[in-house]
All heavy atoms as an XYZ file, in Angstrom:
663
protein
N     -14.587     -1.209      7.876
C     -13.924     -0.911      9.136
C     -14.144      0.573      9.442
O     -13.945      1.428      8.593
C     -12.439     -1.228      9.025
C     -11.664     -0.861     10.260
S      -9.987     -1.522     10.275
C     -10.332     -3.253     10.491
N     -14.514      0.843     10.656
C     -14.770      2.211     11.104
C     -13.573      2.687     11.921
O     -13.145      2.017     12.865
C     -16.052      2.270     11.964
C     -16.263      3.662     12.515
C     -17.249      1.813     11.150
N     -13.042      3.842     11.528
C     -11.939      4.436     12.272
C     -12.476      5.466     13.251
O     -13.395      6.218     12.943
C     -10.944      5.118     11.333
C     -10.184      4.161     10.450
C     -10.025      4.428      9.108
C      -9.618      3.006     10.954
C      -9.326      3.579      8.286
C      -8.915      2.135     10.150
C      -8.769      2.418      8.809
N     -11.863      5.506     14.412
C     -12.196      6.474     15.449
C     -11.028      7.434     15.550
O      -9.875      7.010     15.677
C     -12.442      5.759     16.793
C     -13.584      4.748     16.637
C     -12.737      6.774     17.895
C     -13.601      3.675     17.682
N     -11.320      8.716     15.474
C     -10.261      9.723     15.506
C     -10.250     10.453     16.837
O     -11.282     10.919     17.311
C     -10.461     10.724     14.363
C      -9.313     11.680     14.208
C      -9.437     12.553     12.975
O     -10.141     12.178     12.018
O      -8.825     13.644     12.990
N      -9.084     10.509     17.427
C      -8.832     11.260     18.647
C      -7.633     12.166     18.379
O      -6.953     12.006     17.366
C      -8.488     10.319     19.812
C      -9.598      9.372     20.186
C      -9.200      8.407     21.298
O      -7.986      8.317     21.624
O     -10.086      7.746     21.830
N      -7.344     13.043     19.269
C      -6.161     13.894     19.096
C      -4.917     13.009     19.102
O      -4.646     12.307     20.078
C      -6.081     14.922     20.211
C      -4.910     15.861     20.048
C      -5.020     17.042     20.997
N      -3.858     17.866     20.951
C      -3.643     18.825     20.042
N      -4.545     19.054     19.124
N      -2.539     19.545     20.070
N      -4.184     13.010     18.005
C      -2.939     12.256     17.915
C      -3.103     10.775     17.677
O      -2.128     10.030     17.735
N      -4.325     10.335     17.364
C      -4.547      8.898     17.225
C      -5.771      8.638     16.357
O      -6.799      9.295     16.502
C      -4.789      8.304     18.608
C      -5.098      6.844     18.628
C      -5.364      6.410     20.062
N      -5.499      4.981     20.167
C      -6.307      4.353     20.997
N      -7.067      5.055     21.839
N      -6.378      3.056     21.040
N      -5.650      7.671     15.466
C      -6.783      7.152     14.714
C      -6.705      5.635     14.847
O      -5.627      5.050     14.671
C      -6.724      7.584     13.231
C      -6.760      9.117     13.124
C      -7.877      6.957     12.450
C      -6.517      9.656     11.735
N      -7.827      5.003     15.167
C      -7.768      3.569     15.410
C      -9.098      2.886     15.084
O     -10.120      3.536     14.884
C      -7.380      3.281     16.863
C      -8.441      3.650     17.875
C      -9.282      2.675     18.402
C      -8.603      4.961     18.309
C     -10.259      3.007     19.331
C      -9.569      5.299     19.230
C     -10.399      4.318     19.741
O     -11.371      4.651     20.652
N      -9.038      1.572     15.050
C     -10.225      0.730     14.919
C     -10.154     -0.299     16.039
O      -9.065     -0.693     16.471
C     -10.249      0.029     13.568
N     -11.312     -0.706     16.510
C     -11.353     -1.669     17.611
C     -12.367     -2.761     17.316
O     -13.362     -2.534     16.625
C     -11.708     -0.968     18.922
N     -12.103     -3.937     17.851
C     -13.032     -5.055     17.756
C     -14.182     -4.830     18.728
O     -14.129     -3.937     19.587
C     -12.301     -6.356     18.091
N     -15.207     -5.635     18.614
C     -16.350     -5.537     19.526
C     -15.934     -5.696     20.980
O     -16.568     -5.152     21.879
C     -17.401     -6.576     19.160
C     -18.107     -6.278     17.857
C     -19.151     -7.317     17.513
O     -19.581     -8.086     18.400
O     -19.539     -7.351     16.335
N     -14.852     -6.416     21.208
C     -14.353     -6.623     22.569
C     -13.658     -5.390     23.125
O     -13.346     -5.333     24.308
C     -13.349     -7.790     22.602
O     -12.226     -7.423     21.776
C     -13.967     -9.084     22.118
N     -13.384     -4.433     22.228
C     -12.668     -3.233     22.637
C     -11.185     -3.287     22.331
O     -10.480     -2.287     22.468
N     -10.693     -4.452     21.913
C      -9.273     -4.583     21.578
C      -8.958     -3.779     20.323
O      -9.700     -3.811     19.351
C      -8.933     -6.051     21.353
N      -7.861     -3.052     20.365
C      -7.430     -2.265     19.208
C      -6.949     -3.215     18.123
O      -6.106     -4.077     18.361
C      -6.315     -1.274     19.606
C      -5.741     -0.580     18.379
C      -6.851     -0.254     20.591
N      -7.509     -3.049     16.910
C      -7.133     -3.915     15.789
C      -6.263     -3.193     14.767
O      -5.564     -3.837     13.988
C      -8.387     -4.465     15.092
O      -9.208     -3.370     14.680
C      -9.174     -5.377     16.021
N      -6.302     -1.875     14.766
C      -5.475     -1.071     13.872
C      -5.332      0.315     14.491
O      -6.275      0.823     15.092
C      -6.110     -0.977     12.491
N      -4.138      0.905     14.326
C      -3.908      2.185     14.997
C      -2.772      2.941     14.322
O      -1.810      2.347     13.840
C      -3.542      1.913     16.450
C      -3.192      3.115     17.271
C      -2.875      2.739     18.695
O      -1.949      1.919     18.925
O      -3.553      3.263     19.593
N      -2.898      4.251     14.309
C      -1.813      5.130     13.889
C      -1.694      6.222     14.948
O      -2.699      6.760     15.407
C      -2.057      5.701     12.479
C      -0.825      6.448     11.977
C      -3.290      6.580     12.429
C      -0.857      6.731     10.481
N      -0.464      6.486     15.361
C      -0.195      7.505     16.367
C       0.660      8.603     15.748
O       1.603      8.305     15.003
C       0.549      6.914     17.562
C      -0.130      5.772     18.303
C       0.791      5.232     19.394
C      -1.455      6.208     18.882
N       0.332      9.845     16.047
C       1.081     10.976     15.507
C       1.012     12.137     16.483
O       0.142     12.185     17.344
C       0.533     11.391     14.131
C      -0.962     11.580     14.091
C      -1.522     12.827     14.301
C      -1.805     10.510     13.842
C      -2.907     13.001     14.259
C      -3.189     10.670     13.800
C      -3.738     11.923     14.010
N       1.960     13.058     16.358
C       1.970     14.238     17.222
C       2.388     15.448     16.401
O       2.978     15.319     15.319
C       2.900     14.050     18.422
C       4.328     13.772     18.044
N       5.197     14.756     17.645
C       5.021     12.611     17.990
C       6.376     14.220     17.380
N       6.289     12.913     17.571
N       2.068     16.616     16.909
C       2.479     17.842     16.237
C       3.993     17.929     16.239
O       4.649     17.596     17.229
C       1.898     19.074     16.935
C       0.416     19.256     16.658
O      -0.100     18.664     15.692
O      -0.232     19.999     17.409
N       4.520     18.380     15.117
C       5.950     18.605     14.990
C       6.125     20.024     14.459
O       6.060     20.253     13.252
C       6.578     17.588     14.043
C       8.084     17.704     13.972
C       8.691     16.577     13.182
O       8.836     16.725     11.954
O       9.007     15.541     13.793
N       6.250     20.940     15.369
C       6.312     22.337     14.983
C       4.938     22.841     14.574
O       3.921     22.196     14.832
N       4.920     23.972     13.918
C       3.652     24.582     13.540
C       3.106     24.074     12.214
O       1.928     24.251     11.924
C       3.815     26.101     13.477
C       4.086     26.720     14.825
C       4.184     28.221     14.754
O       3.719     28.808     13.763
O       4.722     28.809     15.702
N       3.959     23.439     11.400
C       3.530     23.106     10.052
C       3.437     21.616      9.739
O       3.187     21.236      8.599
C       4.461     23.766      9.037
C       5.885     23.225      9.119
O       6.246     22.625     10.144
O       6.638     23.417      8.153
N       3.611     20.746     10.738
C       3.609     19.309     10.437
C       3.130     18.472     11.617
O       3.133     18.924     12.762
C       5.013     18.854     10.033
N       2.729     17.252     11.284
C       2.523     16.206     12.280
C       3.498     15.087     11.946
O       3.880     14.915     10.792
C       1.068     15.656     12.305
C       0.081     16.730     12.672
C       0.695     15.006     11.003
N       3.922     14.354     12.946
C       4.869     13.262     12.753
C       4.196     11.943     13.141
O       3.733     11.784     14.270
C       6.110     13.481     13.594
S       7.371     12.205     13.335
N       4.147     11.021     12.196
C       3.597      9.688     12.457
C       4.683      8.879     13.149
O       5.773      8.693     12.611
C       3.156      8.997     11.149
C       2.702      7.567     11.426
C       2.052      9.799     10.473
N       4.368      8.399     14.343
C       5.362      7.668     15.129
C       5.090      6.166     15.201
O       5.975      5.404     15.560
C       5.494      8.243     16.557
C       6.034      9.660     16.509
C       4.178      8.205     17.289
N       3.861      5.757     14.834
C       3.562      4.322     14.918
C       2.369      3.992     14.038
O       1.375      4.717     14.036
C       3.226      3.934     16.352
C       2.891      2.465     16.523
C       2.678      2.134     18.001
N       2.594      0.712     18.205
C       1.484      0.062     18.517
N       0.360      0.710     18.673
N       1.486     -1.245     18.687
N       2.484      2.885     13.318
C       1.337      2.305     12.640
C       1.259      0.848     13.102
O       2.283      0.189     13.260
C       1.464      2.356     11.101
O       2.695      1.752     10.715
C       1.409      3.774     10.587
N       0.048      0.390     13.338
C      -0.152     -0.983     13.800
C      -1.414     -1.542     13.165
O      -2.452     -0.875     13.127
C      -0.306     -1.030     15.326
C      -0.856     -2.346     15.818
C      -0.051     -3.474     15.875
C      -2.192     -2.465     16.175
C      -0.561     -4.691     16.292
C      -2.712     -3.680     16.600
C      -1.892     -4.791     16.654
O      -2.404     -5.996     17.055
N      -1.315     -2.763     12.668
C      -2.471     -3.513     12.190
C      -2.331     -4.929     12.730
O      -1.266     -5.548     12.606
C      -2.545     -3.535     10.647
C      -3.706     -4.390     10.169
C      -2.675     -2.116     10.093
N      -3.393     -5.437     13.340
C      -3.374     -6.796     13.880
C      -3.001     -7.780     12.769
O      -3.383     -7.610     11.609
C      -4.739     -7.151     14.464
N      -2.257     -8.783     13.128
C      -1.771     -9.767     12.156
C      -2.896    -10.354     11.310
O      -2.753    -10.535     10.106
C      -1.006    -10.874     12.876
C      -0.269    -11.781     11.932
C       0.642    -12.760     12.643
O       1.172    -12.429     13.719
O       0.818    -13.858     12.100
N      -4.036    -10.613     11.914
C      -5.160    -11.221     11.188
C      -5.758    -10.305     10.127
O      -6.486    -10.757      9.250
C      -6.254    -11.636     12.169
O      -6.776    -10.492     12.837
N      -5.442     -9.004     10.179
C      -5.994     -8.033      9.233
C      -4.971     -7.520      8.222
O      -5.317     -6.732      7.343
C      -6.572     -6.837      9.998
C      -7.721     -7.141     10.952
C      -8.096     -5.903     11.734
C      -8.916     -7.682     10.180
N      -3.745     -7.968      8.333
C      -2.699     -7.465      7.445
C      -2.938     -7.910      6.001
O      -3.581     -8.903      5.745
C      -1.326     -7.917      7.940
C      -0.991     -7.236      9.246
C       0.348     -7.619      9.797
N       0.471     -7.030     11.145
C       1.340     -7.420     12.023
N       2.198     -8.373     11.744
N       1.374     -6.839     13.205
N      -2.430     -7.108      5.083
C      -2.565     -7.418      3.667
C      -3.867     -6.937      3.050
O      -4.167     -7.248      1.903
N      -4.637     -6.155      3.788
C      -5.925     -5.669      3.309
C      -5.920     -4.168      3.032
O      -6.957     -3.575      2.771
C      -7.019     -5.993      4.333
C      -7.201     -7.473      4.574
C      -8.256     -7.752      5.625
O      -9.265     -7.061      5.710
N      -8.018     -8.767      6.438
N      -4.759     -3.542      3.131
C      -4.662     -2.116      2.861
C      -5.075     -1.223      4.014
O      -5.241     -0.019      3.836
N      -5.222     -1.786      5.192
C      -5.703     -1.009      6.336
C      -4.675      0.031      6.784
O      -5.031      1.172      7.090
C      -6.111     -1.938      7.487
C      -7.326     -2.761      7.037
C      -6.417     -1.154      8.759
C      -7.698     -3.897      7.954
N      -3.407     -0.327      6.792
C      -2.377      0.642      7.196
C      -2.380      1.838      6.248
O      -2.245      2.986      6.685
C      -1.005     -0.016      7.233
N      -2.563      1.599      4.972
C      -2.645      2.690      4.004
C      -3.843      3.579      4.247
O      -3.757      4.808      4.130
N      -4.964      2.968      4.619
C      -6.160      3.755      4.935
C      -5.948      4.587      6.189
O      -6.423      5.727      6.280
C      -7.369      2.837      5.082
C      -7.803      2.224      3.773
C      -8.932      1.246      3.963
C      -9.261      0.563      2.635
N     -10.239     -0.494      2.791
N      -5.238      4.042      7.158
C      -4.908      4.810      8.360
C      -4.019      5.998      8.016
O      -4.239      7.110      8.496
C      -4.207      3.928      9.390
C      -5.073      2.977     10.195
C      -4.195      2.001     10.966
C      -5.984      3.729     11.135
N      -3.018      5.762      7.173
C      -2.131      6.849      6.756
C      -2.909      7.924      6.010
O      -2.693      9.116      6.241
C      -1.002      6.320      5.868
C       0.172      5.760      6.624
S       1.037      6.956      7.673
C       1.532      8.219      6.502
N      -3.793      7.510      5.133
C      -4.594      8.480      4.394
C      -5.463      9.304      5.339
O      -5.573     10.526      5.201
C      -5.469      7.775      3.367
C      -6.238      8.725      2.493
C      -7.023      8.033      1.401
O      -6.931      6.804      1.259
O      -7.743      8.739      0.692
N      -6.057      8.643      6.327
C      -6.894      9.356      7.301
C      -6.056     10.349      8.107
O      -6.482     11.489      8.341
C      -7.584      8.360      8.230
N      -4.869      9.938      8.528
C      -3.999     10.837      9.290
C      -3.526     12.001      8.422
O      -3.487     13.153      8.877
C      -2.795     10.071      9.838
N      -3.190     11.728      7.169
C      -2.731     12.777      6.257
C      -3.849     13.776      5.981
O      -3.617     14.988      5.951
C      -2.222     12.161      4.963
N      -5.062     13.295      5.813
C      -6.192     14.195      5.580
C      -6.509     15.018      6.834
O      -6.849     16.191      6.736
C      -7.417     13.407      5.121
C      -7.335     12.957      3.679
C      -7.271     14.124      2.690
O      -7.976     15.137      2.888
O      -6.497     14.021      1.725
N      -6.381     14.403      8.008
C      -6.592     15.139      9.259
C      -5.553     16.248      9.390
O      -5.865     17.371      9.801
C      -6.526     14.192     10.456
N      -4.308     15.948      9.033
C      -3.251     16.959      9.070
C      -3.544     18.066      8.068
O      -3.401     19.250      8.376
C      -1.895     16.315      8.774
N      -3.957     17.692      6.871
C      -4.252     18.665      5.819
C      -5.349     19.633      6.258
O      -5.257     20.841      6.015
C      -4.674     17.931      4.548
C      -4.919     18.816      3.365
C      -5.281     17.978      2.153
C      -5.612     18.849      0.960
N      -5.970     18.030     -0.205
N      -6.377     19.120      6.925
C      -7.457     19.974      7.422
C      -6.937     21.025      8.396
O      -7.527     22.093      8.543
C      -8.541     19.138      8.098
C      -9.385     18.349      7.142
C     -10.402     17.514      7.882
C     -11.142     16.585      6.944
N     -12.034     15.679      7.671
N      -5.862     20.697      9.076
C      -5.253     21.621     10.034
C      -4.157     22.462      9.390
O      -3.442     23.191     10.075
C      -4.683     20.837     11.214
C      -5.761     20.128     12.025
C      -5.211     19.268     13.143
N      -4.320     20.036     14.005
C      -3.307     19.487     14.677
N      -3.049     18.204     14.585
N      -2.549     20.231     15.442
N      -3.994     22.333      8.068
C      -2.979     23.099      7.356
C      -1.576     22.589      7.568
O      -0.612     23.348      7.469
N      -1.443     21.297      7.856
C      -0.134     20.717      8.150
C       0.240     19.639      7.140
O      -0.612     19.034      6.511
C      -0.127     20.121      9.557
C      -0.334     21.164     10.633
C      -0.296     20.564     12.018
C      -0.471     21.634     13.056
N       0.719     21.886     13.816
N       1.529     19.393      7.015
C       2.084     18.298      6.228
C       2.420     17.161      7.183
O       2.238     17.265      8.392
C       3.339     18.757      5.476
C       3.062     19.786      4.414
C       2.375     19.163      3.233
C       2.284     20.123      2.056
N       1.762     19.476      0.873
N       2.935     16.059      6.628
C       3.207     14.866      7.431
C       4.687     14.499      7.354
O       5.269     14.462      6.271
C       2.348     13.671      6.952
C       2.629     12.430      7.787
C       0.865     14.027      6.996
N       5.264     14.221      8.506
C       6.616     13.677      8.618
C       6.469     12.270      9.189
O       5.420     11.909      9.714
C       7.465     14.544      9.544
N       7.531     11.478      9.084
C       7.437     10.088      9.542
C       8.600      9.707     10.444
O       9.740     10.049     10.168
C       7.398      9.149      8.344
N       8.273      8.989     11.508
C       9.287      8.412     12.381
C       9.159      6.894     12.398
O       9.819      6.226     13.165
C       9.169      8.973     13.787
N       8.283      6.359     11.549
C       8.174      4.898     11.438
C       8.343      4.524      9.968
O       8.037      5.306      9.066
C       6.865      4.373     12.020
S       5.435      4.434     10.957
N       8.854      3.339      9.731
C       9.215      2.930      8.375
C       8.016      2.833      7.440
O       8.111      3.199      6.265
C       9.989      1.610      8.402
O       9.203      0.596      9.009
N       6.884      2.356      7.934
C       5.717      2.251      7.052
C       5.266      3.636      6.603
O       4.983      3.858      5.416
C       4.547      1.517      7.721
C       3.386      1.436      6.758
C       3.337      0.420      5.820
C       2.400      2.416      6.730
C       2.319      0.378      4.873
C       1.386      2.386      5.792
C       1.339      1.360      4.875
O       0.349      1.326      3.931
N       5.200      4.570      7.521
C       4.769      5.930      7.183
C       5.720      6.558      6.176
O       5.283      7.222      5.224
C       4.679      6.782      8.444
N       7.011      6.351      6.341
C       7.989      6.900      5.402
C       7.776      6.308      4.010
O       7.776      7.037      3.014
C       9.415      6.639      5.879
C      10.476      7.237      4.966
C      10.373      8.745      4.794
O      10.111      9.458      5.763
O      10.559      9.218      3.648
N       7.574      5.010      3.918
C       7.340      4.363      2.617
C       6.049      4.889      1.980
O       6.000      5.147      0.774
C       7.285      2.854      2.790
N       5.008      5.070      2.781
C       3.736      5.571      2.252
C       3.907      6.996      1.740
O       3.383      7.343      0.678
C       2.673      5.506      3.340
C       1.293      5.810      2.858
C       0.387      4.917      2.370
C       0.648      7.098      2.818
N      -0.778      5.571      2.026
C      -0.644      6.902      2.291
C       1.028      8.376      3.182
C      -1.554      7.951      2.124
C       0.138      9.425      3.008
C      -1.140      9.202      2.485
N       4.634      7.817      2.461
C       4.854      9.202      2.043
C       5.675      9.291      0.755
O       5.501     10.226     -0.025
C       5.517     10.002      3.160
C       4.598     10.336      4.339
C       5.413     10.887      5.500
C       3.516     11.314      3.923
N       6.547      8.329      0.514
C       7.287      8.308     -0.742
C       6.336      8.145     -1.927
O       6.571      8.682     -3.005
C       8.321      7.177     -0.752
C       9.456      7.365      0.223
C      10.279      8.609     -0.049
O      10.538      8.968     -1.190
N      10.689      9.293      1.012
N       5.241      7.426     -1.709
C       4.240      7.206     -2.759
C       3.201      8.322     -2.824
O       2.460      8.410     -3.791
C       3.528      5.875     -2.525
C       4.439      4.677     -2.637
C       3.704      3.402     -2.305
C       4.647      2.227     -2.265
N       3.978      1.005     -1.805
N       3.124      9.146     -1.788
C       2.140     10.227     -1.688
C       2.827     11.523     -1.277
O       2.562     12.073     -0.201
C       1.045      9.850     -0.682
C       0.341      8.592     -1.028
N       0.776      7.362     -0.604
C      -0.743      8.360     -1.807
C      -0.022      6.429     -1.081
N      -0.942      7.002     -1.825
N       3.736     12.021     -2.116
C       4.543     13.186     -1.734
C       3.743     14.471     -1.496
O       4.246     15.395     -0.866
C       5.522     13.348     -2.903
C       4.830     12.689     -4.055
C       4.035     11.551     -3.454
N       2.504     14.515     -1.960
C       1.704     15.709     -1.746
C       1.415     15.964     -0.271
O       1.100     17.087      0.112
C       0.377     15.623     -2.534
C      -0.560     14.525     -2.064
C      -0.336     13.159     -2.710
O       0.764     12.884     -3.221
O      -1.272     12.349     -2.673
N       1.553     14.952      0.562
C       1.322     15.107      2.000
C       2.620     15.314      2.786
O       2.588     15.689      3.943
C       0.634     13.869      2.564
C      -0.768     13.661      2.065
C      -1.068     12.640      1.181
C      -1.795     14.492      2.490
C      -2.366     12.447      0.733
C      -3.104     14.304      2.043
C      -3.372     13.278      1.157
O      -4.665     13.087      0.721
N       3.750     15.020      2.159
C       5.029     14.977      2.870
C       5.555     16.360      3.222
O       5.470     17.285      2.429
C       6.060     14.244      2.023
C       7.327     13.939      2.768
C       8.232     13.044      1.958
C       9.461     12.679      2.774
N      10.302     11.740      2.073
N       6.109     16.447      4.421
C       6.732     17.698      4.891
C       7.965     17.977      4.073
O       8.734     17.123      3.749
C       7.089     17.568      6.367
C       7.810     18.768      6.916
C       8.118     18.574      8.364
C       8.957     19.741      8.852
N       9.409     19.591     10.183
């Protein structure tokens, strides 16, 4: 699966253009980004895609010198397992 990165968004799309997986985040102050939504199409769930999206978002934040905060339950659970990225 190929992820496409935009400002505040990382996603994957089907050939039809439909979004199949997505993570949305925004800057939260000068030192963090806040993940506000994670989405994976039902047909793709259970394959670790949401975790890969979180990792991609966390690495994008790290490149900018930022940590990650969470406003969605999946992101919060992932950050509990990966405290090195957590604000």
